[in-house]
ChimeraX commands (.cxc) that place a marker at each C-alpha (Angstrom):
marker #1 position 10.45,-25.77,4.69 radius 0.5
marker #1 position 6.59,-25.02,6.18 radius 0.5
marker #1 position 3.37,-24.68,3.84 radius 0.5
marker #1 position 1.49,-22.12,5.69 radius 0.5
marker #1 position -1.07,-21.80,2.92 radius 0.5
marker #1 position -3.42,-23.90,5.14 radius 0.5
marker #1 position -2.80,-21.13,7.99 radius 0.5
marker #1 position -3.53,-18.08,5.54 radius 0.5
marker #1 position -6.61,-19.60,4.29 radius 0.5
marker #1 position -8.27,-20.01,7.44 radius 0.5
marker #1 position -7.33,-16.74,8.56 radius 0.5
marker #1 position -8.90,-15.06,5.42 radius 0.5
marker #1 position -11.93,-17.45,5.66 radius 0.5
marker #1 position -11.86,-15.79,9.32 radius 0.5
marker #1 position -11.40,-11.84,7.87 radius 0.5
marker #1 position -14.56,-13.21,5.17 radius 0.5
marker #1 position -16.78,-13.95,7.58 radius 0.5
marker #1 position -15.88,-10.72,9.84 radius 0.5
marker #1 position -16.34,-8.63,6.27 radius 0.5
marker #1 position -19.59,-9.73,5.89 radius 0.5
marker #1 position -21.09,-9.26,9.20 radius 0.5
marker #1 position -19.19,-5.81,9.67 radius 0.5
marker #1 position -20.48,-2.33,7.65 radius 0.5
marker #1 position -18.21,-1.55,4.59 radius 0.5
marker #1 position -14.68,-1.77,5.59 radius 0.5
marker #1 position -12.47,0.69,3.55 radius 0.5
marker #1 position -8.70,0.84,3.07 radius 0.5
marker #1 position -6.76,3.12,1.06 radius 0.5
marker #1 position -3.25,2.74,-0.28 radius 0.5
marker #1 position -1.52,6.21,-0.14 radius 0.5
marker #1 position 1.25,6.84,-2.90 radius 0.5
marker #1 position 3.34,9.87,-3.03 radius 0.5
marker #1 position 6.03,8.85,-6.36 radius 0.5
marker #1 position 5.58,9.21,-9.32 radius 0.5
marker #1 position 7.34,7.46,-12.31 radius 0.5
marker #1 position 9.75,5.03,-12.07 radius 0.5
marker #1 position 9.99,5.25,-8.66 radius 0.5
marker #1 position 6.72,3.79,-8.13 radius 0.5
marker #1 position 6.42,0.78,-10.47 radius 0.5
marker #1 position 6.94,-1.65,-7.70 radius 0.5
marker #1 position 4.29,-0.21,-5.64 radius 0.5
marker #1 position 1.80,0.63,-8.25 radius 0.5
marker #1 position 1.74,-3.52,-8.95 radius 0.5
marker #1 position 2.00,-4.42,-5.37 radius 0.5
marker #1 position -1.46,-1.97,-4.74 radius 0.5
marker #1 position -2.93,-3.30,-7.66 radius 0.5
marker #1 position -2.77,-7.01,-6.09 radius 0.5
marker #1 position -3.64,-5.90,-2.84 radius 0.5
marker #1 position -6.49,-4.45,-4.20 radius 0.5
marker #1 position -7.83,-7.52,-6.16 radius 0.5
marker #1 position -7.26,-9.58,-2.90 radius 0.5
marker #1 position -9.25,-7.04,-1.05 radius 0.5
marker #1 position -11.91,-7.40,-3.22 radius 0.5
marker #1 position -11.88,-11.12,-3.23 radius 0.5
marker #1 position -12.47,-10.94,0.76 radius 0.5
marker #1 position -15.40,-7.92,0.20 radius 0.5
marker #1 position -12.84,-5.13,1.42 radius 0.5
marker #1 position -13.20,-2.08,-0.68 radius 0.5
marker #1 position -9.71,-0.53,-1.52 radius 0.5
marker #1 position -9.28,2.88,-2.98 radius 0.5
marker #1 position -5.57,4.81,-4.17 radius 0.5
marker #1 position -4.95,7.99,-3.03 radius 0.5
marker #1 position -1.84,10.17,-5.06 radius 0.5
marker #1 position -0.66,12.44,-2.91 radius 0.5
marker #1 position -0.25,15.77,-4.59 radius 0.5
marker #1 position 3.18,16.70,-3.56 radius 0.5
marker #1 position 6.34,14.56,-2.41 radius 0.5
marker #1 position 7.76,16.88,0.70 radius 0.5
marker #1 position 7.37,15.44,3.85 radius 0.5
marker #1 position 4.78,17.94,4.76 radius 0.5
marker #1 position 2.61,16.77,1.68 radius 0.5
marker #1 position 2.57,13.25,2.65 radius 0.5
marker #1 position 2.29,14.52,6.19 radius 0.5
marker #1 position -1.27,16.66,5.56 radius 0.5
marker #1 position -2.26,13.39,3.00 radius 0.5
marker #1 position -2.81,11.01,5.99 radius 0.5
marker #1 position -4.03,14.08,7.92 radius 0.5
marker #1 position -7.05,14.32,5.20 radius 0.5
marker #1 position -7.44,10.30,5.18 radius 0.5
marker #1 position -7.16,10.23,8.78 radius 0.5
marker #1 position -10.01,12.46,9.21 radius 0.5
marker #1 position -12.16,11.06,6.63 radius 0.5
marker #1 position -15.18,8.76,8.68 radius 0.5
marker #1 position -15.20,6.24,5.87 radius 0.5
marker #1 position -11.62,5.41,6.16 radius 0.5
marker #1 position -10.33,2.51,7.81 radius 0.5
marker #1 position -6.89,1.83,7.69 radius 0.5
marker #1 position -4.00,3.66,5.58 radius 0.5
marker #1 position -1.52,1.95,3.59 radius 0.5
marker #1 position 1.50,4.11,3.02 radius 0.5
marker #1 position 3.55,2.49,0.05 radius 0.5
marker #1 position 7.17,3.40,-0.56 radius 0.5
marker #1 position 9.51,5.40,-1.34 radius 0.5
marker #1 position 7.07,8.43,-0.11 radius 0.5
marker #1 position 9.54,11.27,-0.69 radius 0.5
marker #1 position 12.27,12.03,-3.45 radius 0.5
marker #1 position 14.70,10.26,-4.43 radius 0.5
marker #1 position 17.31,10.19,-2.29 radius 0.5
marker #1 position 20.81,11.48,-3.46 radius 0.5
marker #1 position 22.78,9.36,-1.54 radius 0.5
marker #1 position 22.09,5.57,-2.31 radius 0.5
marker #1 position 21.90,3.43,0.62 radius 0.5
marker #1 position 22.41,-0.43,0.96 radius 0.5
marker #1 position 23.01,-3.05,-1.79 radius 0.5
marker #1 position 19.50,-3.67,-2.95 radius 0.5
marker #1 position 18.92,-1.99,-6.54 radius 0.5
marker #1 position 16.24,-4.35,-7.64 radius 0.5
marker #1 position 13.47,-1.79,-8.78 radius 0.5
marker #1 position 10.80,-5.40,-9.05 radius 0.5
marker #1 position 11.35,-6.25,-5.44 radius 0.5
marker #1 position 10.23,-2.47,-4.05 radius 0.5
marker #1 position 13.53,-2.39,-2.11 radius 0.5
marker #1 position 15.69,-0.21,-3.98 radius 0.5
marker #1 position 16.47,3.96,-3.42 radius 0.5
marker #1 position 16.91,4.06,-7.44 radius 0.5
marker #1 position 13.47,2.42,-8.88 radius 0.5
marker #1 position 14.86,4.13,-11.66 radius 0.5
marker #1 position 18.07,2.33,-12.89 radius 0.5
marker link #1:1,2 radius 0.2
marker link #1:2,3 radius 0.2
marker link #1:3,4 radius 0.2
marker link #1:4,5 radius 0.2
marker link #1:5,6 radius 0.2
marker link #1:6,7 radius 0.2
marker link #1:7,8 radius 0.2
marker link #1:8,9 radius 0.2
marker link #1:9,10 radius 0.2
marker link #1:10,11 radius 0.2
marker link #1:11,12 radius 0.2
marker link #1:12,13 radius 0.2
marker link #1:13,14 radius 0.2
marker link #1:14,15 radius 0.2
marker link #1:15,16 radius 0.2
marker link #1:16,17 radius 0.2
marker link #1:17,18 radius 0.2
marker link #1:18,19 radius 0.2
marker link #1:19,20 radius 0.2
marker link #1:20,21 radius 0.2
marker link #1:21,22 radius 0.2
marker link #1:22,23 radius 0.2
marker link #1:23,24 radius 0.2
marker link #1:24,25 radius 0.2
marker link #1:25,26 radius 0.2
marker link #1:26,27 radius 0.2
marker link #1:27,28 radius 0.2
marker link #1:28,29 radius 0.2
marker link #1:29,30 radius 0.2
marker link #1:30,31 radius 0.2
marker link #1:31,32 radius 0.2
marker link #1:32,33 radius 0.2
marker link #1:33,34 radius 0.2
marker link #1:34,35 radius 0.2
marker link #1:35,36 radius 0.2
marker link #1:36,37 radius 0.2
marker link #1:37,38 radius 0.2
marker link #1:38,39 radius 0.2
marker link #1:39,40 radius 0.2
marker link #1:40,41 radius 0.2
marker link #1:41,42 radius 0.2
marker link #1:42,43 radius 0.2
marker link #1:43,44 radius 0.2
marker link #1:44,45 radius 0.2
marker link #1:45,46 radius 0.2
marker link #1:46,47 radius 0.2
marker link #1:47,48 radius 0.2
marker link #1:48,49 radius 0.2
marker link #1:49,50 radius 0.2
marker link #1:50,51 radius 0.2
marker link #1:51,52 radius 0.2
marker link #1:52,53 radius 0.2
marker link #1:53,54 radius 0.2
marker link #1:54,55 radius 0.2
marker link #1:55,56 radius 0.2
marker link #1:56,57 radius 0.2
marker link #1:57,58 radius 0.2
marker link #1:58,59 radius 0.2
marker link #1:59,60 radius 0.2
marker link #1:60,61 radius 0.2
marker link #1:61,62 radius 0.2
marker link #1:62,63 radius 0.2
marker link #1:63,64 radius 0.2
marker link #1:64,65 radius 0.2
marker link #1:65,66 radius 0.2
marker link #1:66,67 radius 0.2
marker link #1:67,68 radius 0.2
marker link #1:68,69 radius 0.2
marker link #1:69,70 radius 0.2
marker link #1:70,71 radius 0.2
marker link #1:71,72 radius 0.2
marker link #1:72,73 radius 0.2
marker link #1:73,74 radius 0.2
marker link #1:74,75 radius 0.2
marker link #1:75,76 radius 0.2
marker link #1:76,77 radius 0.2
marker link #1:77,78 radius 0.2
marker link #1:78,79 radius 0.2
marker link #1:79,80 radius 0.2
marker link #1:80,81 radius 0.2
marker link #1:81,82 radius 0.2
marker link #1:82,83 radius 0.2
marker link #1:83,84 radius 0.2
marker link #1:84,85 radius 0.2
marker link #1:85,86 radius 0.2
marker link #1:86,87 radius 0.2
marker link #1:87,88 radius 0.2
marker link #1:88,89 radius 0.2
marker link #1:89,90 radius 0.2
marker link #1:90,91 radius 0.2
marker link #1:91,92 radius 0.2
marker link #1:92,93 radius 0.2
marker link #1:93,94 radius 0.2
marker link #1:94,95 radius 0.2
marker link #1:95,96 radius 0.2
marker link #1:96,97 radius 0.2
marker link #1:97,98 radius 0.2
marker link #1:98,99 radius 0.2
marker link #1:99,100 radius 0.2
marker link #1:100,101 radius 0.2
marker link #1:101,102 radius 0.2
marker link #1:102,103 radius 0.2
marker link #1:103,104 radius 0.2
marker link #1:104,105 radius 0.2
marker link #1:105,106 radius 0.2
marker link #1:106,107 radius 0.2
marker link #1:107,108 radius 0.2
marker link #1:108,109 radius 0.2
marker link #1:109,110 radius 0.2
marker link #1:110,111 radius 0.2
marker link #1:111,112 radius 0.2
marker link #1:112,113 radius 0.2
marker link #1:113,114 radius 0.2
marker link #1:114,115 radius 0.2
marker link #1:115,116 radius 0.2
marker link #1:116,117 radius 0.2
marker link #1:117,118 radius 0.2
view
């Protein structure tokens, strides 16, 4: 087992040093699903927001108005057109619940679930 903590801390220090010298950096987390399907992503987004704040990076959550592929595409295009946005994080699931389940992973706490409402 390898402890990567020292490497991660060095990398974070590099990020913090860059952020101090750069203009404002803003990343946006895009979410499309609502309710229990998105619970894991909401928690993950909060943790990311806290980490970014520690590193001096602005973070914003953008909730897509629809859940269809075209709605998500429109939201990405809108965010991409904003001059104050430097990166977009897309949280899964982004489309309506699939009718057919895939894979053996059904733990909604891990974010590796097709049906997070179980």
